[in-house]
Each structure stands twice: as structure tokens, then as C-alpha cells.
N, C-alpha and C positions, 0 to 999 in steps of 0.2 A: 135737822138735827138736835135734839137736845143739849148732849152728852156725845163724851169721846166714842162712847159705845158702837163699834163696829157691824152689831146686829143692828141699824139701825138703817142701814140703806136700803132695804123693801121697802121701807117706809117714802123712802125719795123716790125711788124708781118707780113703785107702782104708781105714783101719781104725774109722774113724767113720759113713761114708754112701759104701759100699763100688757098691752098688747104684743109686745117682742117679745122676741123670744132671749129667756135667759142664759138657758141651761137645754143643751141639746148633747141627746144619747140615742145610742141605737134602738134601746127599746122604747125613745117618744123625747117631744118636746116641753119644756115647761114656759110660759109666760111668765113676765115678773109680776101679773096680776095672781097665777096661780102657787109660783114661789112665796109672795108674803102672805097667802091664806095658808099655805103649811107651815108656814114659820110660825105665824101664830097661832095655828090651832096645835101646834107640838109644845110651843110655849105654854100655853095654857094650860095643859095637863100635865106638863112636868113641874107648874108651881102648885097644879091642886095637890099634886105629891110631896109637895114638903122644899122642891128644889128654888133654893136663894141663891142669892152671891152667896159670891165665896166656895159655894158649894163645887163637886170635883164630878164630872161626867165622861164616862169611857165612852168611845167609839169605836167602833170594831167593825169595819165593812171595805167594803171591797169602793169603786168612785160608782159615783151612783147621784141625781138630783138628790133623793130624800136624805143621803149623809150632808151633802152642802144646806140643806134645809135644819139639820139636827146641828149644825156647827153654830147658824145662824140663830138659832132657839135660844141656843145655850149660853150664846153671847147676851142676847136680850135679856135674857133675867140676871145678868150679872154674875149668871155660874161658870167655871171653868172647864174648857173642852179637854178630853186628856184622848187625841187621835193614838189610838195604837195600830200597831205596826200587825199586818193578817198574816204574817209568815212566821213568829214568833211560836215557841214552844209552851207548853204548856208551863212550864218550870217558869219560865220569862212573864206568861201574864201573868202567874200568881202574883209576881214580884211588880210589874208593873202595877195591878191594881191596889194590892196593899201598899204601895212608897204612894200612891197619888192621892187614897185615902176616897176613889169613887163610890158616890153614895146610888148612881143611874147606871144604868146600859145601853144604849143604844146600837143593835147588833145586826149583821145580815145572816140568814137562816141558815147557811153553810156552817157559819162558827159561833150557831149559839153552844153548840157541845162541846167545842173546845173552853168557853167560856166556863163554860159549868163544869168541866171534869178541874179546870183551872183555880176555882173561887168559889166561896159558899156565896152563891146569887139573893140568898136570900135576904142577905144585908144591904142590896139593891132596893134601893125606894120605886123606883119603876124600872120595868123592862120592857121593852119596844124594840121589835123586827122591823130591821128598817124595809126590808124586801118582799113579805108574804108573811103567810102564817109560822109561828112558829111554835114549840112546844110549850105543852099549860101553863100557863104564869106570865108568857110573852104576849104582851095585845100588836097587834099587827099595825105597821105605821098606817095603812090605807085606811085602817076603823078610826083611829085615833084622831084623826085628818076628818073626816068624816064626822066622827061624833063631836067635833069643837068645835065645828066650820060656825063660822060669824064672829066667831070670837075673838079680839083684840087685847095684847096685854100690852102695859107701859113697859118703856123702854129704860133702863135700872141706869139711872146716871151714875157713871163714871169719872176717876181723872187717867191722865199716862200712866199713871204706875200701877193700874187695878190690871192684874193677871186674866190675860184671855184664854190662854191653853198652857197646859204642858208637854212638849215637846220630848220625846225620850230618844236621846241617839242612841246610833245604832251598835253599843256597847260592844264593841268588837274585842278589846283587851280586856274589859269588866262588865259590873254590874251596869248599864245603863243609866246615863243623867236623866234626871228632868228639867229640860231647860225652861227656864218659864220665858213667855213669851208676854206682852202688856198690850194692853191697846192702844196705847202711846206710838210701841214699837211699828205696830200692825200698820195705822196709820200713817205714822211718816214712811215705812214703805210701800203704801199706795202713791205718796208724794214722789216718791223717785221711780217706782215706774211708769206715771204718768210723764214723767219730765226725761226719764232714760231711752223712753221705749218710743213716748209719742203714743201714750194710752190713749185710746178713745171710745165715745159710745160705740165708734163703726166699725170698731174690730171685732175680730170672732177667733177668738183665742184656745187652742186647740191642748188638751193637758194628759199627758204621754205618764207620768210617772204618780205612784199613790196619793193621795190627800192626804196620807196621815205624815209627807215629808215637805221642806219647804221648798222645795225645787217644784211641787205641784201647787200647795195652797197659796203660793205667796211668790211665786215668780212666773208670771204675773199669779196666777192663779184667783183667786177672790178678788183680787185687786179689779181684775175687769166687769165682774158684775158692782165693783161700786162706780165706775167711770158710768154706768150704763152699758157696755156691751155685751158680747154672746160666750157662753162657754160651749167649748165641744168636750164633754167629757167621754172617755172609753175605761170600761167596767175594765178591765186588765189590756195592758198594753199586746198587741197584734200589729205586727208592721202592713202587712196589706190591706188590714181593715181601718187604721190608722192612714194610711194614703187615700182609700176611700172614701173614706170620711172627711178628710181636709180639699177633696175632688169637691164630693158632694154642698159640701157649706162652705165654700170659696174662703177657706182660713187661711187669717190673715198675719199670725205669729204662734210661736210656743216656744216649749222650753226643752229639749231634748239633750240629754245625756251622754256622753258618748259611746253606752251596748246600743243606745236606741238610734242615733247617730248611724250608725255602721249597719241597722236592722232595717232600715229604712232606706239606705244607698244602695243597700244588696237585694231588695222586696220592687225598689221603682222600678217601672215598667215603662217610663217614658210619660207617664201620667201629667196633666195639665194644673201644674203647681206652683203656678203663674202669677197667684193672690196671694203670696207669701212676702209679705212684706221685711219683714226679720226671723230668725231664727236666733234664741239664746243658749247658748253651752258652755260649758265650765274647762273642758278641755277636749283636744282634738291633738289626734297626731297630723305633721306635716302631710302625711298623704291620705288621712281622712279629707283633712280640712280641703287638698286641692280639690278632690271629687267633688264634696259638695260646694265648694263653690263655682267650678266645670256645671253641676247640674243644677243651681241656682244663679245664673251669672249677676240678674240684678238684684238680688236678696240680701238684706243686711245680715253679713254674719258675725254675732256681737260673742265676745270673748268674755265673762265675766268671774268673778269670782262673789261665791257668797259662803253661809254658814246656817244655822240654827240659832246659832247666839246671836249674828244678827237681821234674825228676819229675813232671811234672805242677801238680797246684794249688798256687796261692801267695796267694792270695786267697778268699772263696767267701761269698756273701750267704748271709745267717740265713733261716727262713723269717719266723720275726716279723718283719724288717724288711724284706723282698723290696719291697711296695708302696712304702713309705713312703720307701726308698732304691734306686727303681727308678732305672738307668742307673748306677749304681757299682757295684761288679766284690764289694763288700763290704769285712771285712776281715782281714788277714791268718790264715791255719790255724796251726794247729799247725807247732813246726819251722823257721817262717820270720818273718824281721822284716823291715820294709821300711822304709823313706825317700826323700823326693823332695828333688832337689838342683838348684843353678843348675850353670853352666859350667867352676865352679870348682871343683866338687862338694860346696859346703857346703850344709847344707839351707835349706830356704826355708821360709816360714812357711804356714799352713793356707788352702787355696784359691789357693794359687799352685802352677802348672805346673811342672814341670820334670821330669829323667828319675827313673824310679825304679830304684832298687839295693835288691838283696838281700841279705843274710845267715842262715844257721844251717845245724843240721846236712842241710838237704835238699838244699842247694844243692850243684851240681857242684864238685870240684874241681879241673876245667881241662879243656881241649881237649887230644886224644888225639894226642902226640907234636908239640905245639904249644905253646911256651913261649911264644915272643913273642904271642901271643892270650891265651893262660890269664895271663899280668902287666897285661896292656892291660885286661882283663875284669874282673879281679880285682886291680884298683889301692885301694890303701887300707883294704883287708879286706876292701870290698865288692864284688858282681857286679853290671856294670853292662848293663842289662837290654837301652838302646834305643828302651826305652819311654819316652812323655811321660805323665806320668798329674798328677791333683791328688787331693789327699788333706783331707777338709772337715774343720770343727769338729768333727764328732764320731767323725775318726777312721777314716769311711769314702772308700776312694779310687776312683778313676776312672781311665780309661786314655782316654785324651785321640788319641795319636797317634802315629806311631814317629815318632824324631828325625829321619830321613830323609827323612818325610814333611811335615814342616813346609813350608811356602810361604814361602818372604820377598818380598815385595812392597813396594815402599817406602821400604823398613825397620821395617815389621811385619814380626811374626810371623805366621802365619796354620793353623789346626788345618784339613786336610782333613777331619776328623770331624765339625767344627761349622758344614763347608758340606752334605756327604752327611746330617747329622742332619736340614736346611735343606730339602732337595732331596724327604727322604723325605718330608718332610709334603701333598705333589703325588699325588694317587687313583693315577694314572697307571704310577707309576713303581714298576719293579719291587726292580730293584738299581743301584746306584751307587758310581762309584769318581771322587774329586776329586784331582789332581796339579797340582802348578805347572810351568809352561812359559816358556821362554825370553819376557823382553819388554824391548824396547831401553829403554823408558823407566822400566817398574820395577822391572825384573830378571827376576822374576817376576809370572806373572797366575792366578788356577783355570783350570782346564778340568775341566769334569765331561762323563766317560764315563755316560750314560744305557742301560738296558734295559728300555725300556716295558715293562708290560704286557701280555697280548696283548692287542690289538682296543685300546688306548688309541692315541689322538693326539694327543701332543703336541710342541710347534715349540721350538725354539730361541728365539722371545723368548719365548714363559708361562711357560719356566724362567728365564730371566735377570730376566724380571720380576716374576716368583715370588721370587726372593729377592735382588734389590734394595728388595721393600717390608718385608725382614727381617733385611735382614746392611748392614754401611755398604760403599762401594762399592768399598773395596779388596776387600774378601772374593767380593765378588756375582762368579760364574765369567764371562770376559771370551767362551769359548769353550764350547761343548758340543758331542758327539759321540752320538751312537745306535748302539748294539748290538744285537747279538742276545743275545749272553750275556759275563761279564767271562773274563778269563784270569783262572785259580786255579792256585795251586801244589797238591800231592797231600792238602793239610792243611785245603781249602779257603778260603785265602787270597786273596784277591787282589793276586793281580802289578801293583804298579804301575811298577816295574822293566819289565814288559813295555810298558805304554801310553804311559810317558816316552821307550823306544826306538821306538814307533811312533808318536809325537809329533813326534819330533824326525826319523822318517823319512819321515813324509810332506807 
């Protein structure tokens, strides 16, 4: 590879293993040779249309072989990919396209209408429909690849700080922030994936989350292709189909957010999943973890901590410490350093909670076009995560809450996660989220939103009594609401902002 450009992986793999399966989907399989051809052909068309180094290219689509090829083609040119959440509303789409200054668009057919309604698509130099014939003015991906077949495009030489993509956060409290991910960050994350997961060319890794999220693209995601493994992609997640594809393709690993773990657990009918070597997840209740451990007795279950601003992994639990340090997310991965501080940004003693700060070459240089937010997040030379954590006496990190999720009751700070952990001990609880709601006496009091397991008969008083027997009175929920499901963002995180809004509106 002639430069640090991540897009060069196709040149390496087409030489080493041209006929090996690179990407498997329900619609078919691409070998590394086919992926190489598609990347070069698409890059050639984009270059002909004037797309080059530093230009931004919007990608709006479901998981597919074409989506992966589009990413690698954009990288190859030294252009900057802008993966967009396909669940966004048109006003949000309009903001992201304008904020990034995207000059080209590669979009799934079903989503073209939303993009056209939200933006002035005439500003795009190139408009390509990823999965078939689009409306007038949109070139089908397959036609582009056929027309440009045989062409090759030189790999643009790039450095560590060259921006590879802009990944917009979910924006639950304000306008989304465009996190700059560099080629250097991405390549360091390959090294982390390879070392922490023993990732290698024999691996077949399933992607269950959308590729616009680091939990799919980077953990380990496209890193699988970098080491010559095989990616199994689902266009959209479906638990039963996921299990079928895991069995058919002898999947060896994958990252599963908590909501997906729940779905797989509930859909599994005893399929042969003995090929699964490891499963990574960011968080799981004790009850869910125990269920997964019983179902996968020989599989390595990996608790980890990551975020977009760190190009995925920040901390990871080692196999040797998985049981003795259960409940922690392990220790820092290579190229990342963390510490826990108080409100003055002064480091706190081991065992004391505070905000988690990060630094290192795998951390973002900042937010696209937003110097104010960058300066605020990077003050003192450390990235402020907004996560509350505790480092134990051995240096293992536990993430206990988000700063904004701390409940302030009667002068006491209460971690909503502590209350959630206790509620999960009740056998009839499938999911729970706790927030603080206004109270005239105590400022805030805890309110629990509970999703019961099918057939479970839980009552508000039963839940409150359970908590009162295990928690201080100021930590015991004063209100309980039962729901069919919890609201979540596309990465599977519970939208507590929506619960707060619904509580105020109620």
C-alpha cells in the first residue's frame, strides 16, 4: 500500500485472495476480485465528474455490497465520505448535506425521494443510485460499473490526519455534530481490532447494525476486509434471518448492541451457532448476560466501550479477566488513554465517579466546521466524553451513566444505571430505563420506564418495594410506567431525551 489511505485494501486483497468471498448478503456474494473491480470503476466515474481530494460525498443507503464499494471508492480518491442515517427526517437530511457541503450523492432507490425533497440535488456533481434504476438524473450503480469496467484509479497518497469521513452523531439534544474520522484513526482501529479480537483472514464477521454507525463500520466492520476476512451483511436487521445467516456462513464473530442481543436471544430456537468465537457488546444487563452465557458457553463474551469520536473501541475486557471483572469494560486499548475527573477537570481517586476523558492518536481532531464545539470538547488537551465512569484499584473502567442522565435528588447525585441494575433483578423485567423527573420538594425524583417480559404480571408497587429493599429511599423510583418498548436511536441506545419529553408532556 503506497500511502495510509484505507481504500488501498482492495489492491492488497485482490492479489492475495481474489476468489475469496469478501462480502456475503442475502442477495449474493462478491469476491475480492469483484469488489476491487467495483471500487475502481466507481472511483473512475467520480473522478471524471470532478470529485477529488477533500470533496465530500454523501452516502444514504441500507447495508449492501454497493455501499461498501462506494465507501472504498470515495476513500481511494482522497475524498471524504459522509454516511447518513437513513432514518432521519427531511429537515435533518437538509442540515447534514448543507453542513458537510457534499458535492456528490450515492443513494438507495427508496431514499432518493427523501434526499431530493430535502436538498437541491442539482448541486451534486454525481448522482448514483446504489441498488437499481433511480429517477431521471440518477445513474444506476451497476451501469456505472459496467461502463467503467477495466479502468483503474491511482490511490491518493494521504497522511494520518487526512479526514476519511464525517460521521454525524444522533443529535438527541441538539443539531448533530459531524465527527471527523481520519485515515490514521481508522488504521489504528484496525490494529486494535486485530489485537483485541485476534481478527484474521479466516474470520467471517456479521454486521447487524447500519454501516453509518461505528458499531458496524469499525467494530470490526470494514476492518474485516483489511485483514482478508469475510463480511456478512444484513440490509436491515431481522433476528430470525440473522440466525439463519450465522448458521449458513459459519459466522465467527460480531458486535451486537443490547436491543439486538435481546432479539437474537428471543428468536433463537437452538440453532447450531458453535462457530461463533466471540460476541462483542457495549452493555448488557446481568440477566441478559447470563442468558447469553448459557446459550453460548464456549463463546468469548466481550464487554467494551467505544464511541464515534474514538473510531469505535476505547476500552475492552480481556478474555482472562472477563469473569473476575464482569461489569467493567476492561482497560484502555492501544492508542487510547483515559482518566476520570471532577467538575474542575481534576483527576479523582480510584473508585470515585467522574467524567471520562480521552486522548491519543485514535481520538478525533474535532467536529466538522464547528470550532466552538471542538474547543469545548477538547479543553485541556483531553476529549470530554460526557460519560460518567469509575476506575477501580486495578485500573479497570466501568461506565455508570451519562452526565446528563444523573438524577439530582435532594442534593444527592443518583446514577440512573444503579437503579436500572436493581430493577433488572426482577425476573419479569425485559428492559428498563430510569430518568429524573421534576419534583417540587426534591428537585428531581427517579421514574422507571419498564418493558415487562411477555406474560409477566408486574405491578408498580411490586417494583417500588423491590427497589426500596435494595436502595436508599432517595434512589427508589417514585413513579413507574409500563411500556411495550423503549424508544431507541439507530445505534440501539435508549432515547432518554424522548422519555423526559414524554414525561413532561404527560
